[in-house]
C-alpha positions in Angstrom: -193.7 -90.7 -39.5 -195.3 -92.2 -36.4 -197.3 -95.4 -37.0 -197.9 -99.0 -36.1 -194.7 -101.2 -36.2 -196.3 -104.5 -35.1 -199.6 -105.9 -33.8 -200.7 -108.9 -31.9 -204.1 -110.5 -30.9 -205.5 -113.0 -28.5 -208.9 -114.7 -28.7 -209.5 -117.2 -25.9 -209.8 -120.9 -26.8 -213.3 -121.5 -25.6 -216.5 -120.5 -27.4 -220.1 -120.4 -26.0 -223.0 -120.9 -28.5 -225.6 -118.2 -28.3 -228.2 -120.8 -29.2 -227.3 -122.8 -26.1 -227.8 -119.7 -23.9 -231.1 -118.9 -25.5 -232.3 -122.5 -25.3 -231.4 -122.6 -21.6 -233.7 -119.6 -20.8 -236.4 -120.7 -23.2 -235.9 -117.9 -25.8 -235.6 -118.0 -29.5 -232.3 -119.5 -30.8 -229.8 -116.8 -31.8 -227.0 -117.3 -34.3 -223.3 -117.1 -33.6 -221.0 -117.7 -30.6 -218.9 -115.7 -28.2 -215.3 -116.1 -27.1 -215.0 -116.9 -23.4 -211.9 -116.5 -21.3 -211.1 -119.6 -19.2 -211.6 -119.7 -15.4 -207.8 -119.0 -15.0 -207.8 -115.9 -17.4 -208.5 -112.3 -16.8 -207.6 -108.9 -18.4 -204.0 -109.2 -17.3 -203.4 -112.8 -18.6 -205.0 -112.0 -22.0 -203.0 -108.8 -22.3 -199.8 -110.8 -21.8 -200.8 -113.1 -24.6 -201.5 -110.3 -27.0 -198.3 -108.5 -26.1 -196.2 -111.6 -26.5 -197.7 -112.0 -30.0 -197.0 -108.4 -30.9 -193.4 -108.5 -29.7 -192.3 -111.5 -31.7 -189.1 -110.5 -33.3 -188.5 -107.6 -30.8 -186.5 -107.6 -27.6 -188.1 -106.4 -24.4 -185.3 -103.9 -24.0 -186.6 -102.0 -27.1 -189.8 -101.0 -25.4 -189.9 -97.6 -23.7 -193.5 -97.4 -22.5 -196.4 -99.7 -21.9 -200.1 -98.5 -21.8 -202.7 -101.1 -20.8 -206.4 -100.3 -21.4 -209.3 -102.2 -19.8 -212.6 -101.7 -18.1 -212.1 -104.9 -16.1 -208.8 -104.6 -14.3 -208.4 -107.2 -11.5 -207.5 -104.5 -9.0 -209.2 -101.3 -8.1 -205.9 -100.0 -6.7 -202.8 -101.7 -8.0 -201.3 -101.2 -11.5 -202.1 -104.0 -13.9 -199.6 -102.6 -16.5 -196.8 -103.3 -14.1 -197.9 -106.9 -13.8 -197.9 -107.3 -17.6 -194.5 -105.6 -17.8 -193.1 -108.1 -15.3 -194.5 -111.1 -17.2 -193.0 -109.7 -20.4 -189.7 -108.9 -18.6 -189.7 -105.4 -20.0 -187.4 -104.0 -17.3 -188.0 -101.7 -14.3 -187.3 -98.5 -16.3 -190.3 -98.9 -18.6 -193.1 -96.4 -18.1 -196.3 -98.3 -17.3 -199.7 -96.7 -17.3 -203.2 -98.1 -16.8 -206.0 -96.6 -18.9 -209.6 -97.3 -17.8 -213.2 -96.2 -17.6 -214.1 -96.1 -21.3 -214.3 -98.4 -24.3 -212.1 -95.8 -26.1 -209.2 -96.4 -23.7 -207.4 -98.5 -26.2 -207.5 -95.9 -29.0 -206.9 -93.2 -26.4 -203.7 -95.1 -25.5 -202.7 -95.1 -29.2 -203.2 -91.3 -29.3 -201.1 -90.9 -26.2 -198.4 -93.1 -27.6 -198.3 -91.2 -30.9 -197.9 -88.0 -28.9 -195.0 -89.4 -26.8 -193.2 -90.5 -29.9 -193.8 -87.2 -31.7 -192.5 -85.4 -28.7 -189.3 -87.5 -28.7 -190.0 -88.9 -25.2 -190.1 -92.4 -26.5 -189.4 -94.4 -29.6 -191.3 -97.6 -29.1 -194.6 -97.7 -27.1 -196.6 -100.8 -26.6 -200.4 -100.2 -26.3 -202.6 -103.1 -25.3 -206.3 -103.4 -24.6 -207.9 -106.4 -22.9 -211.4 -106.9 -21.5 -213.5 -109.6 -19.8 -216.9 -107.8 -19.4 -220.0 -109.4 -17.8 -223.7 -109.2 -18.5 -226.3 -110.6 -16.1 -227.6 -114.1 -17.0 -230.7 -114.1 -19.3 -229.9 -110.5 -20.4 -229.0 -109.1 -23.8 -225.4 -108.2 -22.7 -224.7 -111.8 -21.9 -225.4 -112.7 -25.5 -223.6 -109.7 -26.9 -220.3 -109.6 -25.1 -217.1 -111.5 -25.8 -213.6 -111.7 -24.3 -210.2 -110.9 -25.9 -207.2 -108.7 -26.2 -205.0 -107.0 -28.8 -201.8 -105.0 -28.8 -200.1 -102.4 -31.0 -196.4 -101.4 -31.1 -196.1 -97.8 -32.1 -192.9 -96.3 -33.3 -191.3 -93.8 -35.6 -189.5 -96.3 -37.9 -190.2 -99.5 -39.7 -194.0 -98.9 -39.4 -196.5 -101.1 -41.3 -199.1 -98.4 -41.2 -198.6 -94.6 -40.7 -201.0 -92.6 -38.5 -201.9 -89.7 -40.7 -204.6 -87.8 -38.9 -206.7 -88.0 -35.7 -210.0 -86.6 -34.5 -211.7 -87.1 -31.1 -214.9 -86.0 -29.4 -216.5 -86.7 -26.0 -220.1 -87.3 -25.2 -221.6 -87.5 -21.7 -224.4 -90.1 -21.9 -225.6 -93.0 -19.8 -226.1 -95.6 -22.4 -224.0 -98.6 -21.2 -222.3 -98.3 -17.9 -221.1 -100.1 -14.8 -221.0 -98.8 -11.2 -217.6 -99.3 -9.5 -219.0 -101.7 -6.9 -220.7 -104.0 -9.4 -219.5 -106.8 -11.7 -222.1 -106.6 -14.5 -223.0 -104.0 -17.0 -226.1 -101.9 -16.9 -227.8 -100.4 -20.0 -230.6 -97.9 -20.8 -233.4 -98.7 -23.2 -232.1 -100.1 -26.5 -233.5 -97.5 -28.8 -231.9 -94.7 -26.8 -228.6 -96.5 -26.6 -228.6 -97.1 -30.3 -229.9 -93.8 -31.7 -228.7 -91.2 -29.2 -225.6 -93.1 -28.2 -223.9 -95.1 -30.9 -225.5 -94.0 -34.2 -225.7 -90.3 -33.6 -222.3 -90.0 -31.9 -220.3 -92.0 -34.5 -222.1 -90.5 -37.5 -221.4 -87.0 -36.3 -217.8 -87.7 -35.3 -216.9 -89.4 -38.5 -218.5 -86.7 -40.6 -216.6 -84.1 -38.7 -213.3 -86.1 -39.0 -213.6 -86.5 -42.8 -214.2 -82.8 -43.1 -211.1 -82.1 -41.1 -209.1 -84.7 -43.0 -210.4 -83.3 -46.3 -211.4 -86.8 -47.3 -214.5 -88.8 -48.2 -215.6 -92.3 -47.6 -214.4 -93.3 -51.1 -210.8 -92.4 -50.1 -210.6 -95.4 -47.8 -210.1 -99.0 -48.8 -211.2 -100.2 -45.4 -213.3 -98.8 -42.6 -212.9 -100.3 -39.1 -215.8 -99.5 -36.7 -216.0 -100.9 -33.2 -219.7 -101.7 -32.5 -221.6 -103.8 -30.0 -223.5 -105.6 -32.7 -223.7 -105.8 -36.5 -227.0 -103.9 -36.6 -225.5 -100.8 -35.1 -222.5 -101.0 -37.5 -224.5 -101.4 -40.7 -226.8 -98.4 -39.8 -223.8 -96.1 -39.3 -221.8 -97.4 -42.2 -224.7 -96.8 -44.7 -225.4 -93.3 -43.3 -221.7 -92.4 -43.9 -221.6 -93.8 -47.4 -219.4 -96.9 -46.8 -220.1 -100.0 -48.7 -220.7 -102.8 -46.2 -219.4 -105.6 -48.5 -216.3 -104.0 -49.9 -215.1 -101.4 -47.4 -216.4 -102.2 -43.9 -214.4 -104.6 -41.7 -216.3 -107.5 -40.2 -217.1 -106.6 -36.5 -216.5 -110.2 -35.4 -219.7 -109.8 -33.3 -221.0 -113.3 -34.4 -217.6 -115.0 -33.9 -216.1 -113.3 -30.8 -218.7 -110.8 -29.4 -218.2 -107.2 -28.4 -214.8 -107.3 -26.7 -214.8 -103.9 -25.0 -211.6 -101.9 -25.1 -210.0 -104.7 -27.1 -212.4 -104.6 -30.0 -211.1 -101.6 -31.9 -207.5 -102.9 -31.7 -208.6 -106.5 -32.6 -210.5 -105.3 -35.6 -207.7 -103.1 -36.8 -205.3 -106.1 -36.5 -207.7 -108.1 -38.6 -207.8 -105.4 -41.3 -204.0 -105.1 -41.3 -203.7 -108.8 -41.8 -205.4 -108.5 -45.2 -204.4 -105.0 -46.3 -201.9 -104.2 -49.0 -199.4 -101.3 -49.4 -200.9 -98.0 -50.1 -204.4 -98.8 -48.7 -206.0 -96.2 -46.5 -207.8 -97.3 -43.3 -210.3 -95.4 -41.3 -210.2 -96.5 -37.7 -213.3 -95.6 -35.5 -213.7 -96.3 -31.8 -216.8 -95.6 -29.7 -217.4 -95.1 -26.0 -218.5 -91.9 -24.2 -217.5 -90.2 -27.5 -215.6 -91.2 -30.5 -212.0 -91.5 -31.8 -211.4 -91.4 -35.5 -207.9 -92.1 -36.9 -206.8 -92.3 -40.6 -203.9 -94.7 -41.4 -202.0 -95.6 -44.6 -200.5 -99.1 -45.0 -196.8 -99.2 -46.0 -194.6 -101.6 -47.9 -193.5 -103.0 -44.5 -196.8 -104.7 -44.0 -195.4 -108.0 -45.4 -193.0 -108.1 -42.5 -195.8 -108.3 -40.0 -197.4 -111.4 -41.4 -197.3 -114.8 -39.8 -198.3 -114.0 -36.2 -201.4 -115.2 -34.4 -203.8 -114.1 -37.1 -207.4 -113.4 -36.2 -208.5 -116.1 -38.7 -206.2 -118.7 -37.1 -207.3 -118.0 -33.6 -211.0 -118.0 -34.6 -210.5 -121.5 -36.0 -208.6 -122.7 -32.9 -211.4 -123.2 -30.4 -213.2 -125.6 -28.1 -216.8 -125.8 -27.1 -217.9 -124.6 -23.7 -221.2 -125.5 -22.0 -223.4 -122.8 -20.6 -223.5 -124.5 -17.1 -219.7 -124.4 -17.0 -219.6 -120.7 -18.0 -222.0 -119.8 -15.2 -219.8 -121.7 -12.7 -216.6 -120.1 -14.0 -218.1 -116.6 -13.7 -219.5 -117.2 -10.2 -223.1 -116.9 -11.2 -224.0 -120.4 -9.8 -223.5 -120.9 -6.0 -221.8 -124.2 -5.2 -220.9 -126.0 -2.1 -217.3 -125.2 -1.1 -214.8 -128.1 -1.1 -214.4 -130.0 2.1 -210.7 -129.1 2.4 -208.6 -127.2 4.9 -208.3 -123.5 4.3 -205.6 -122.5 1.9 -202.5 -120.9 3.2 -202.4 -117.1 2.8 -200.4 -115.6 0.0 -197.0 -114.2 0.9 -196.4 -110.8 -0.7 -192.7 -111.1 0.2 -192.4 -114.5 -1.6 -194.1 -113.1 -4.7 -191.8 -110.1 -4.7 -188.7 -112.2 -4.5 -189.9 -114.5 -7.3 -191.0 -111.8 -9.7 -188.3 -112.6 -12.3 -188.4 -116.4 -12.3 -192.1 -116.8 -11.4 -193.6 -113.9 -13.4 -191.3 -114.1 -16.4 -190.5 -117.8 -16.1 -186.7 -117.7 -16.0 -184.6 -120.7 -15.1 -180.8 -120.9 -15.4 -178.2 -122.4 -17.7 -174.9 -123.7 -16.3 -172.0 -121.8 -17.9 -169.7 -124.8 -17.3 -171.7 -127.7 -18.7 -174.7 -126.0 -20.4 -177.4 -127.8 -18.4 -180.7 -126.0 -18.3 -182.7 -126.2 -15.1 -185.7 -124.8 -13.2 -186.1 -123.5 -10.6 -183.0 -121.4 -10.1 -180.5 -123.0 -7.7 -176.9 -122.4 -6.7 -175.6 -125.9 -7.4 -175.7 -127.4 -10.9 -177.6 -130.7 -10.9 -175.2 -132.1 -13.5 -171.6 -130.9 -13.0 -172.1 -129.6 -9.4 -170.5 -126.3 -10.2 -171.5 -123.5 -7.8 -173.0 -120.0 -8.6 -171.9 -120.3 -12.3 -175.1 -119.7 -14.1 -176.9 -117.3 -16.6 -180.6 -116.7 -16.7 -182.5 -118.8 -19.2 -186.0 -117.9 -20.5 -188.6 -120.7 -20.7 -191.7 -118.6 -21.5 -190.9 -118.5 -25.3 -190.0 -122.2 -25.6 -192.2 -125.1 -26.6 -192.0 -128.5 -25.1 -193.5 -132.0 -25.0 -195.4 -133.8 -22.3 -193.2 -136.5 -20.8 -195.8 -137.8 -18.3 -199.1 -136.5 -16.9 -201.9 -137.2 -14.4 -205.6 -136.4 -14.3 -206.7 -135.7 -10.7 -210.5 -135.9 -10.2 -210.2 -135.2 -6.4 -208.4 -131.9 -6.7 -210.4 -128.7 -6.3 -210.8 -127.2 -9.7 -213.4 -125.1 -11.6 -212.6 -127.4 -14.6 -212.2 -130.9 -13.3 -210.2 -133.1 -13.6 -207.0 -131.2 -12.9 -204.3 -132.1 -15.4 -200.7 -131.9 -14.3 -197.8 -132.7 -16.6 -194.1 -133.0 -16.6 -192.9 -130.9 -19.6 -189.5 -131.4 -21.3 -188.5 -128.2 -23.2 -186.8 -127.7 -26.5 -183.1 -126.9 -25.7 -183.3 -128.6 -22.3 -185.0 -128.2 -19.0 -188.0 -129.8 -17.3 -190.9 -128.3 -15.4 -193.9 -129.8 -13.8 -197.0 -127.6 -14.5 -200.7 -127.5 -14.9 -202.2 -128.1 -18.4 -205.0 -125.7 -19.4 -207.2 -125.3 -22.5 -207.2 -129.0 -23.0 -209.6 -131.9 -23.5 -208.5 -134.4 -20.9 -209.3 -137.3 -23.3 -206.9 -135.9 -25.9 -203.9 -135.3 -23.6 -201.1 -137.8 -24.6 -197.4 -138.4 -23.8 -195.4 -136.6 -26.4 -198.1 -133.9 -27.0 -196.5 -130.6 -28.1 -197.3 -127.8 -25.6 -196.6 -124.1 -25.3 -196.4 -121.7 -22.4 -199.3 -119.5 -21.3 -199.5 -116.9 -18.5 -202.5 -117.6 -16.2 -204.1 -116.8 -12.9 -203.0 -119.6 -10.6 -205.2 -118.8 -7.5 -206.8 -115.9 -5.7 -206.7 -115.6 -1.9 -207.6 -112.7 0.3 -207.8 -110.3 -2.7 -204.4 -111.2 -4.2 -204.3 -112.8 -7.6 -201.3 -115.1 -8.0 -200.1 -115.5 -11.5 -197.8 -118.1 -12.9 -197.3 -120.1 -16.1 -199.2 -123.2 -17.4 -198.8 -125.2 -20.5 -201.5 -125.8 -23.2 -201.7 -127.8 -26.5 -200.1 -125.7 -29.2 -202.8 -123.6 -30.9 
């Protein structure tokens, strides 16, 4: 039976209070907060985080295909799934596919993955959804949206939840949309978006799906609805006969925000974290139509515990000011730094360094066991030549041996913090520290690796690894 074998989530560290946004513009204070990706994060880096969480306990060689869903890919033409596969070291024979253009792209990827497994083309398919959507300042979308990513590993064995039945419908409507040449979302009048878009489409689709499944709302222990806000969700759930308190999964709109393609997968992961064997889950995704999927939790669910749970990531957070948010997203013009122009990016150098730079491999000397980074031909300890094996640093934790705060360096989040990190098992790398409070950085602080956007020059985003305090 095809189903979900593992799941992983990522919620950015920073939170922006909606009350602070409202107060800035002189409006009424609104409750809740939204998750905000850091200045060095995008849909690719968040996808890597979610996939790494999902693949704990699994080797990269076990993955046959990777589908990446987003409406905010960093490139209009260049595959983002290939970037994620390189960071995860999945190998060059993995089929990589980008899915875009709709908030249903994540559940669409799950449907495609199920078909590939049922057709015996693949055994293990990784489906990830990641989004960093923007609303114009002083607009409703700015308050509503949130950033995040989630991943599912689909397989035909050892599944924690089986995919029992599926139903989909499309709907051509201009409710919320974004022209290709623009950064921020546009939206039609709210009543039209709510009633003719979300409520009518989801209600009709779920009713038709339940009829096809020969089931009722009472047959499900949990109902997972993606929704832009809790008001939309409660209206539809009541219409369909679901109990808001006992059946409907929290939309996380007040704690994370509407996270685009990631929201359906993120909410399903939250439901699976608390579900028990035998429970039936109705999974509903909206966007230019509706996907409705029925699942049953298996006895394997206990095996999937202990990852980056939604509850833990919600609790692991830091406060972000609205002014800094505006600067990070480029809404506030600022004087450029008085520095010489940066050197252009070398596509050749990036290509050569794709294993050690993208996946963070160093080497381990076969003769004396010394671990070192970057890769070099002569062992720094025993001086043996060309006698190494590759050694992965990305999955290791370390401790800060020494660090420096640089207030003169150009940074969207000054001061820049650079640290020398000594890794468990050996090895030392000097790297930037992100998602940190400069006042709390100390020698001996435990850190973990995180894949980030290092810089962007002439349209090329350069990715590498940084360290952050262990979340």
